[in-house]
C-alpha positions in Angstrom: 12.8 16.1 -11.4 9.3 15.1 -10.3 8.8 11.4 -9.9 6.3 9.8 -12.3 2.9 9.3 -10.9 3.4 11.8 -8.1 2.8 15.5 -7.5 5.2 18.2 -8.8 8.1 18.6 -6.5 8.3 15.0 -5.3 11.6 13.2 -5.3 11.6 9.5 -6.4 14.3 8.2 -4.1 12.9 10.1 -1.1 9.5 8.7 -1.8 10.9 5.1 -2.0 12.7 5.7 1.3 9.5 6.9 2.9 7.8 3.7 1.8 10.5 1.6 3.3 10.1 3.5 6.6 6.4 2.9 6.6 6.9 -0.8 5.7 9.7 -1.7 8.1 10.3 1.0 10.7 6.6 1.4 11.8 5.6 -2.2 11.7 7.8 -3.5 14.6 5.6 -1.4 17.0 2.6 -3.6 15.9 1.9 -7.2 14.9 0.6 -6.5 11.4 -1.3 -8.9 9.2 -2.3 -7.7 5.7 -5.2 -9.5 4.0 -5.7 -9.3 0.2 -2.7 -7.1 -0.7 -2.7 -8.8 -4.1 -6.0 -7.2 -4.9 -4.4 -3.8 -5.3 -4.0 -2.9 -9.1 -0.4 -2.1 -9.8 -1.1 0.2 -12.8 -3.7 2.7 -13.8 -5.4 5.6 -11.9 -6.4 4.3 -8.4 -8.0 5.9 -5.4 -7.4 4.0 -2.1 -10.0 4.9 0.6 -9.3 3.9 4.2 -10.9 4.3 7.7 -9.0 6.4 10.2 -8.9 6.0 13.9 -5.2 6.9 14.7 -2.1 8.4 13.3 -0.7 5.0 12.5 -2.9 4.1 9.5 -1.4 6.6 7.0 2.1 5.3 7.6 1.2 1.7 7.6 -0.9 2.0 4.4 1.7 4.1 2.7 4.3 1.4 3.4 1.9 -1.5 2.6 0.9 -0.4 -0.9 2.8 -2.2 -3.7 3.1 1.1 -5.7 3.8 4.7 -5.4 1.0 6.7 -3.8 0.2 10.3 -2.9 -1.8 10.7 0.3 -4.0 13.7 1.2 -2.6 14.7 4.6 -3.8 17.4 7.0 -1.8 20.5 6.6 -1.0 20.8 10.3 1.7 18.2 9.7 3.4 20.2 7.1 5.6 22.1 9.5 9.3 22.1 10.5 11.4 19.3 9.0 8.3 17.2 8.3 6.8 20.2 6.4 9.9 20.1 4.1 10.0 16.3 3.9 6.3 15.5 3.1 6.2 17.3 -0.2 9.4 15.4 -1.3 7.5 12.2 -0.5 4.7 13.4 -2.8 2.2 13.9 -0.1 -0.5 16.5 -0.5 -1.5 19.0 2.3 -5.2 19.5 3.0 -6.7 22.3 5.1 -9.4 21.0 7.4 -12.7 23.0 7.6 -11.7 25.1 4.7 -12.7 25.3 1.0 -9.6 24.6 -1.0 -9.7 23.0 -4.4 -5.9 23.0 -4.9 -5.3 19.6 -3.1 -8.0 17.9 -5.1 -6.7 19.4 -8.3 -3.2 18.2 -7.5 -4.5 14.7 -6.6 -6.5 14.7 -9.9 -3.3 15.4 -11.7 -1.7 12.4 -10.1 -4.6 10.2 -11.3 -4.5 11.5 -14.8 -0.8 10.5 -14.8 -1.9 7.0 -14.0 -0.9 7.3 -10.3 -2.4 6.3 -7.0 -4.0 8.6 -4.5 -4.7 7.7 -0.9 -7.5 9.4 1.1 -9.2 9.0 4.5 -12.6 10.4 3.6 -13.8 10.6 7.2 -11.6 13.6 7.5 -10.7 13.9 11.2 -9.9 10.9 13.2 -12.7 9.0 14.9 -13.7 5.5 15.7 -12.8 4.4 12.2 -16.2 3.0 11.3 -16.6 5.0 8.1 -20.0 6.4 9.2 -19.4 9.9 7.9 -17.7 10.9 4.6 -16.5 14.0 2.8 -17.1 14.4 -0.9 -13.5 14.7 -2.0 -13.0 11.0 -2.7 -16.0 10.8 -5.0 -14.9 14.0 -6.8 -11.5 12.4 -7.3 -12.9 9.2 -8.7 -15.1 11.2 -11.1 -12.3 13.6 -12.2 -9.6 10.9 -12.6 -11.7 8.1 -14.0 -10.2 6.0 -11.2 -10.7 2.5 -9.8 -11.4 2.4 -6.1 -9.9 0.1 -3.5 -11.3 0.2 0.0 -8.9 -0.7 2.8 -10.0 -1.4 6.4 -7.7 -1.2 9.4 -8.3 -2.4 12.9 -6.1 -2.5 16.0 -4.4 0.9 16.1 -6.7 2.8 18.4 -5.3 3.4 21.9 -7.5 1.8 24.7 -9.8 4.0 26.7 -7.5 3.9 29.7 -4.9 5.7 27.6 -2.3 2.9 28.0 -0.6 1.8 24.8 -0.4 -2.0 24.6 2.8 -3.9 23.8 2.8 -4.6 20.0 -1.0 -4.8 19.5 -2.4 -6.9 16.7 -3.2 -4.8 13.7 -5.2 -6.2 10.7 -5.3 -4.5 7.3 -7.9 -5.8 4.9 -7.9 -4.9 1.2 -11.3 -5.0 -0.5 -12.1 -5.8 -4.1 -11.4 -3.0 -6.5 -14.3 -1.5 -8.3 -15.0 1.4 -10.7 -18.1 3.3 -9.6 -20.1 5.5 -11.9 -20.1 9.0 -10.3 -22.9 11.1 -11.9 -22.7 14.8 -12.7 -23.3 17.7 -10.3 -23.9 17.8 -6.6 -26.4 14.9 -6.7 -23.9 12.7 -8.5 -21.3 13.5 -5.8 -23.7 12.8 -3.0 -24.7 9.4 -4.5 -21.1 8.5 -5.3 -20.0 9.5 -1.8 -22.6 7.2 -0.3 -21.5 4.4 -2.6 -17.9 4.7 -1.4 -18.9 5.0 2.2 -21.0 1.8 2.1 -18.1 0.0 0.4 -15.7 0.9 3.1 -18.1 0.5 6.0 -19.0 -3.0 4.7 -15.3 -3.9 4.6 -14.8 -2.7 8.1 -17.7 -4.8 9.2 -16.2 -7.9 7.5 -12.8 -7.3 9.2 -14.5 -6.8 12.6 -16.3 -10.2 12.1 -13.1 -11.9 11.0 -11.3 -10.6 14.1 -14.1 -11.8 16.4 -14.1 -15.2 14.8 -10.4 -15.5 15.3 -10.5 -14.6 19.0 -9.6 -10.9 18.7 -12.4 -9.6 20.9 -11.6 -5.9 20.9 -12.1 -5.2 17.2 -11.5 -1.5 17.3 -8.4 -1.3 19.5 
């Protein structure tokens, strides 16, 4: 039986187990501080947008959220055991560099069921500065009539020398929820996408400033 607020085929107990893994099994590798977790609405359609600089953010955010969530995840990860496990968690595969409406329609169904969808609109991993955005997030907000919560993460990126530090400090900052008006057509999506990009980029800047003020000089790593 499909878990409420998740895509078809998800299993409630497996989803909850995955959240526990994200919350308690990944975090010992980092020193994680979450700022503003209480800002996340616990009911109603919600789109969580995050910056993305490493493979750590999806798991950390998945475990940090106080409610069930379906994340849009690159389809390369849906192979082998993980490929069997991820759909049970309620995660949604997305093909990069391909036109495929199915993932967005699946995510829109989650929102219409009052659920939460997580997305990293930058697409592929980069510096995590939210400087480039894909339109999927704005389309979901418009289709699902959803509230948006930006979430900025810093501290997961491996240093330039390639050496992983011992339990690096990671900060996750939750922004204020807002409900943008996404207009019709391509123009509406473009304007809505820019609105979401600015909201996330501004939050990343706020987190960078906070880390500098508290003596964490390397804000990206």
